[in-house]
VEXDREN-2710 file (C-alpha; in Angstrom, 1 decimal):
% VEXDREN-2710
k/r/px/py/pz
1/UNK/-5.3/73.5/-134.1
2/UNK/-6.1/77.0/-132.2
3/UNK/-2.2/77.3/-131.2
4/UNK/-4.1/77.9/-127.2
5/UNK/-1.5/77.7/-124.8
6/UNK/-2.7/77.6/-120.9
7/UNK/-0.3/77.4/-117.8
8/UNK/-1.0/74.9/-115.4
9/UNK/-1.1/71.3/-115.4
10/UNK/-3.4/69.5/-118.0
11/UNK/-7.1/68.7/-116.9
12/UNK/-7.1/70.0/-113.2
13/UNK/-10.5/71.5/-112.8
14/UNK/-8.3/75.1/-112.9
15/UNK/-7.8/73.4/-116.4
16/UNK/-11.2/72.7/-117.4
17/UNK/-12.5/75.8/-116.5
18/UNK/-10.1/77.7/-118.2
19/UNK/-10.9/75.5/-121.6
20/UNK/-14.5/76.1/-120.6
21/UNK/-14.3/80.0/-120.8
22/UNK/-12.6/79.6/-124.2
23/UNK/-16.3/78.9/-125.2
24/UNK/-15.9/76.7/-128.0
25/UNK/-18.2/74.6/-128.5
26/UNK/-16.0/71.7/-129.9
27/UNK/-13.7/71.7/-126.8
28/UNK/-17.0/72.0/-124.7
29/UNK/-18.4/68.9/-126.5
30/UNK/-15.3/67.0/-125.8
31/UNK/-15.1/68.1/-122.0
32/UNK/-18.8/67.0/-122.2
33/UNK/-17.7/63.6/-123.3
34/UNK/-15.0/63.4/-120.9
35/UNK/-17.0/64.0/-117.6
36/UNK/-19.5/61.3/-118.5
37/UNK/-16.7/58.8/-119.0
38/UNK/-15.2/59.9/-116.1
39/UNK/-18.0/59.7/-114.1
40/UNK/-18.8/55.6/-115.8
41/UNK/-15.5/55.0/-114.6
42/UNK/-15.9/56.7/-110.6
43/UNK/-19.0/53.9/-110.7
44/UNK/-17.6/51.5/-112.0
45/UNK/-14.4/51.5/-109.8
46/UNK/-17.1/52.0/-106.9
47/UNK/-18.9/48.8/-107.5
48/UNK/-15.6/46.8/-108.2
49/UNK/-14.1/48.2/-104.7
50/UNK/-17.7/46.9/-103.5
51/UNK/-17.5/43.7/-104.7
52/UNK/-13.5/43.4/-103.4
53/UNK/-15.0/44.2/-99.9
54/UNK/-17.8/41.7/-100.3
55/UNK/-15.4/39.1/-101.5
56/UNK/-13.6/37.1/-98.3
57/UNK/-10.5/35.9/-100.4
58/UNK/-9.8/39.4/-101.7
59/UNK/-9.9/41.0/-98.3
60/UNK/-7.3/38.7/-97.3
61/UNK/-5.5/39.4/-100.4
62/UNK/-6.0/43.2/-99.9
63/UNK/-3.9/43.0/-96.5
64/UNK/-1.1/42.3/-98.7
65/UNK/0.9/45.6/-99.0
66/UNK/0.5/46.7/-102.7
67/UNK/-2.1/44.5/-103.5
68/UNK/-5.2/46.6/-104.5
69/UNK/-9.1/45.5/-105.0
70/UNK/-8.4/45.4/-108.4
71/UNK/-4.9/43.1/-108.5
72/UNK/-7.1/40.9/-105.6
73/UNK/-10.0/40.5/-107.8
74/UNK/-7.4/39.8/-111.2
75/UNK/-5.3/37.2/-109.0
76/UNK/-9.1/35.6/-107.6
77/UNK/-10.0/35.4/-111.4
78/UNK/-7.0/33.6/-112.8
79/UNK/-7.0/31.4/-109.9
80/UNK/-10.2/30.1/-109.8
81/UNK/-10.8/27.7/-107.1
82/UNK/-7.3/27.2/-104.6
83/UNK/-8.5/24.2/-103.6
84/UNK/-7.7/22.5/-107.2
85/UNK/-3.7/23.0/-106.3
86/UNK/-2.2/20.5/-104.0
87/UNK/0.6/23.3/-102.9
88/UNK/1.5/26.3/-102.9
89/UNK/4.5/24.9/-105.5
90/UNK/1.8/23.8/-108.0
91/UNK/-0.3/27.5/-107.6
92/UNK/3.1/29.2/-108.1
93/UNK/3.8/27.1/-111.9
94/UNK/0.5/27.5/-112.6
95/UNK/0.2/31.7/-112.3
96/UNK/3.8/31.9/-114.0
97/UNK/3.1/29.5/-116.8
98/UNK/-0.5/28.3/-117.7
99/UNK/-2.0/26.9/-120.2
100/UNK/-3.4/30.6/-121.4
101/UNK/0.2/31.3/-122.1
102/UNK/2.7/33.1/-119.4
103/UNK/1.7/35.5/-117.1
104/UNK/3.4/38.7/-115.5
105/UNK/2.3/37.6/-112.1
106/UNK/5.6/36.5/-110.8
107/UNK/6.0/39.7/-108.8
108/UNK/3.3/38.7/-106.4
109/UNK/5.0/36.0/-104.8
END
């Protein structure tokens, strides 16, 4: 649109500072929206971390290398009450092809 070339990696603090120095009201407006959205994402991510850290099952899952708080809560939400499965084979069968359709969870096991 304006053929603006800025050296550096996109959306680093320095890059955003350089964009703001252009004093273009459209660019600044978009940067303001981006700032608000990033704040919302950070707030929600922190809340999700709190929820995971308050959940004993999530903490146990997060002790597995590679399982983040997002993954732990996702697994918990898909499984529901673990006691409804008589053994691990039934759980794995449910996770790989449940009534909801096939899930892409075999990598977790």
